[in-house]
C-alpha positions in Angstrom: 23.8 18.2 16.1 21.6 15.6 16.6 19.7 15.9 20.5 16.3 16.9 22.1 17.6 18.4 25.5 16.5 21.3 26.7 19.0 24.1 25.7 21.1 23.9 28.8 21.2 20.4 28.8 19.7 19.4 31.7 16.4 17.3 32.4 15.0 18.2 34.9 12.1 15.4 35.0 12.3 12.5 37.1 11.5 9.8 34.6 9.8 7.6 37.6 7.3 10.3 37.8 6.6 10.0 34.0 6.2 6.5 34.1 4.2 6.2 36.7 2.0 9.1 35.0 1.7 7.9 31.8 0.7 4.1 33.3 -1.7 6.2 35.0 -3.2 7.8 32.7 -2.9 5.2 29.6 -1.6 2.1 30.7 -1.6 0.9 26.6 1.1 3.6 25.9 3.3 2.8 29.3 6.6 0.4 29.2 7.0 -1.8 32.1 9.1 0.2 34.2 10.7 -0.7 37.7 12.3 2.1 39.9 15.3 0.7 42.3 16.9 2.7 45.0 19.3 0.1 46.0 21.9 -1.0 43.8 22.0 -4.7 45.0 18.5 -5.4 44.1 18.8 -4.0 40.7 22.1 -6.2 40.3 19.9 -9.4 41.3 17.2 -8.4 39.2 20.1 -8.4 35.8 21.5 -11.2 37.2 18.5 -12.8 36.6 17.5 -11.3 33.7 17.0 -13.2 30.6 15.9 -10.3 28.4 17.8 -7.3 27.2 17.0 -4.7 30.0 17.0 -0.4 29.8 18.3 0.8 32.2 18.1 5.2 32.7 18.6 7.4 36.1 15.9 9.2 37.1 17.4 12.0 36.2 19.9 13.3 33.5 21.7 16.1 31.5 21.3 14.1 28.0 18.6 12.4 26.4 21.5 9.4 25.3 21.5 8.1 29.1 20.2 4.5 28.6 22.0 1.8 29.2 20.8 -1.4 28.1 22.0 -4.4 30.0 22.0 -7.9 28.0 21.5 -11.3 30.0 25.0 -12.9 31.0 26.8 -9.7 31.0 27.7 -7.2 33.5 28.0 -3.5 33.5 31.3 -1.2 33.3 32.0 0.0 36.9 31.9 3.6 35.1 28.4 3.0 33.5 27.7 1.9 37.0 28.6 4.8 38.4 26.5 7.1 36.3 23.6 5.2 36.4 23.3 5.8 40.1 24.8 9.1 40.3 21.5 10.7 40.6 19.8 8.0 43.1 17.1 6.0 41.8 17.5 3.9 38.4 14.6 3.6 36.3 14.3 0.4 34.7 12.4 -1.3 31.8 12.3 -5.0 29.3 13.7 -3.8 25.8 11.1 -2.6 24.0 11.2 -3.5 19.9 10.7 -0.9 17.9 11.9 2.5 15.7 12.4 5.7 18.7 10.8 8.7 17.0 9.8 12.2 18.4 7.1 13.4 18.7 6.9 17.7 18.9 3.1 19.7 19.2 1.3 21.5 21.1 -1.7 21.3 23.3 -4.6 22.6 22.6 -7.5 22.3 25.4 -6.4 18.8 26.6 -5.2 17.4 22.8 -2.1 17.0 21.5 -1.8 18.2 18.0 1.1 16.3 16.3 3.2 19.4 14.0 6.4 17.6 13.4 7.4 14.4 14.1 11.3 12.5 13.6 12.8 9.1 12.8 15.9 7.9 14.9 18.5 6.5 13.6 21.1 5.1 16.4 24.6 3.3 16.7 26.0 0.9 19.2 28.8 2.4 21.6 29.9 0.2 24.0 26.7 -0.5 26.7 24.7 2.5 24.9 23.1 3.5 21.2 24.0 6.4 20.3 21.8 8.6 18.1 23.3 9.5 14.8 20.4 10.9 12.5 16.7 11.7 12.3 14.5 12.0 9.3 11.2 13.2 8.9 8.4 10.6 7.9 5.9 11.3 5.4 3.0 12.7 7.0 0.5 10.8 5.3 2.8 7.8 6.6 0.9 5.2 8.8 3.8 6.4 11.3 1.7 9.6 11.6 -1.6 8.2 11.6 -0.7 6.1 14.7 1.3 9.1 16.8 -1.6 10.9 15.6 -4.3 8.8 17.2 -2.6 7.3 19.6 -1.2 10.4 21.9 -4.6 12.6 21.0 -5.6 12.2 24.2 -2.7 12.1 26.5 -1.8 15.3 27.3 -5.5 16.0 28.8 -5.2 12.5 31.0 -1.9 13.6 32.1 -3.8 16.6 33.5 -0.9 19.0 31.3 -1.9 22.7 30.2 -2.2 24.2 27.4 1.7 24.8 25.3 4.2 22.9 23.4 4.7 19.0 24.2 7.9 16.8 23.4 7.7 13.3 23.7 9.8 10.6 22.9 8.4 7.4 21.6 8.8 3.8 20.0 6.9 2.8 17.4 6.3 -1.2 15.8 4.2 -1.5 13.8 1.2 -0.6 15.0 2.2 -0.4 19.0 3.2 2.3 20.6 5.6 3.4 24.1 6.0 7.1 25.3 9.6 6.9 26.9 9.3 9.9 28.0 7.7 13.6 27.7 8.6 16.9 28.3 6.5 19.9 27.9 8.3 22.3 26.3 9.4 23.4 22.8 11.5 20.5 21.4 15.3 22.0 21.5 18.0 22.2 18.3 18.5 21.0 15.9 14.6 19.7 15.1 12.9 23.6 14.9 15.7 24.0 12.6 14.7 21.1 10.8 11.8 22.0 10.0 13.1 25.1 8.9 14.4 22.8 6.4 11.7 21.1 5.8 9.0 23.7 5.2 7.0 23.5 8.2 6.1 25.4 10.7 6.5 23.2 13.4 5.9 23.9 17.1 5.4 27.3 15.8 2.0 27.0 15.5 -0.8 24.5 16.0 -1.0 23.4 12.5 -1.2 19.4 12.1 1.6 18.0 10.8 -0.7 15.3 8.4 -2.0 18.2 6.9 0.6 19.4 4.7 1.8 17.7 1.8 4.6 16.9 -0.9 7.4 17.9 1.4 10.2 15.8 1.1 12.1 15.1 3.8 15.1 16.4 5.7 17.3 15.1 8.5 20.6 15.4 9.7 23.7 12.7 10.7 26.1 13.0 12.9 29.7 11.5 13.2 31.1 10.8 16.5 34.9 9.7 17.2 35.7 6.9 19.0 38.0 7.8 21.3 39.6 11.1 22.3 42.7 12.2 19.5 43.7 15.1 17.5 42.1 15.4 14.0 44.7 14.6 11.3 41.9 14.7 8.9 38.5 13.3 8.3 39.0 11.0 5.2 36.9 11.5 2.0 35.3 14.5 3.6 34.2 15.5 0.2 32.9 11.8 -0.6 30.7 12.2 2.4 29.0 15.4 1.1 28.8 14.0 -2.8 25.8 12.5 -1.4 22.4 13.1 -3.0 20.8 14.3 0.1 23.6 16.4 1.3 22.0 20.0 2.6 24.8 21.5 4.2 27.9 21.3 6.7 26.2 21.8 10.4 29.4 20.8 12.2 32.9 20.6 10.7 35.9 19.9 12.9 39.5 21.4 11.7 42.9 19.7 11.4 45.0 20.0 14.6 41.5 20.3 16.8 41.5 17.8 20.0 38.4 16.2 19.6 36.6 13.6 21.9 33.9 11.5 22.7 31.8 13.4 24.6 28.3 12.4 26.1 26.1 10.6 24.4 23.9 13.0 22.1 27.1 15.2 21.5 28.9 15.1 18.3 31.8 15.9 15.8 30.9 16.4 12.6 27.3 16.9 11.6 26.0 17.4 8.0 22.1 18.6 7.3 20.1 16.9 4.4 17.3 17.2 2.5 15.6 15.4 -0.7 12.0 15.2 -1.7 12.6 11.2 -2.1 12.2 9.0 0.5 14.1 6.5 -0.2 16.8 8.6 -1.5 17.5 10.4 1.5 17.7 7.0 3.8 20.0 5.6 1.3 22.2 8.0 2.1 21.8 8.0 6.3 22.5 4.1 5.1 25.3 5.3 3.7 27.0 6.9 6.4 26.4 4.6 8.9 28.2 2.4 6.9 30.9 5.1 6.9 30.8 5.9 10.6 31.2 2.2 11.0 34.9 2.1 9.6 35.5 5.1 11.0 35.7 8.9 8.9 38.5 10.6 11.6 42.1 10.0 11.0 43.1 10.9 14.9 46.6 10.7 16.8 47.2 10.9 20.7 49.7 13.7 20.4 
């Protein structure tokens, strides 16, 4: 199941403090963040806004806490309650680009990128649900950008030697830091490193030193609503893809399934292939099947 939260699912860091720290360390890597402690003030801003705004609670228990507010629309009251449960809300204009996870270690104030992962998402109500991650090639332009732009950030942030995990948005040759945590990335990313054959954060070997490692990832399906599972439709066909490696999580008929948190899933495959086009094509196929629905559920 794809996710980047700590082992117990809790993220104790303040997104407001992180945004302020990144802006002070390197404004070119920062999002245009504003912090609100008054629901009325935030509602007034959203009513005036002509652009999509990303909203996050200052503290959250999972990575998928971002809410996307589009101009001229309202937020579901339940979503609004979740946003304000932590006390303050962090808001910034939507930043175009592709989300990535960048993992590494800090050595004498410099960041050594040890593994990284492109994220794939699907819209789900007011959120974008994370469905898959796949590593970019070590020699790719994306990796070169991450290495160059993140190298000096830990020193500017005053971070000590040790592991560092970041969520970033990549858009051509531009990069923005969404969040960072001084810790080892959580499951399944270390497992995917094993599958890929790289050391990841177990050492300080740079990711761009690897060659011809191919590609690894996962894909997670989520149920659209609660229900008791009758069957996963065409499960053999889902497995019969070139990059399918293994089952990671398979529900059994009769199980009661619920959507759960934004990064939870009910069915997950591990993926592995040496051709980038092939694994990306398989992710695209799974995205299509996900939109169609793969779970046959009953209410009883």
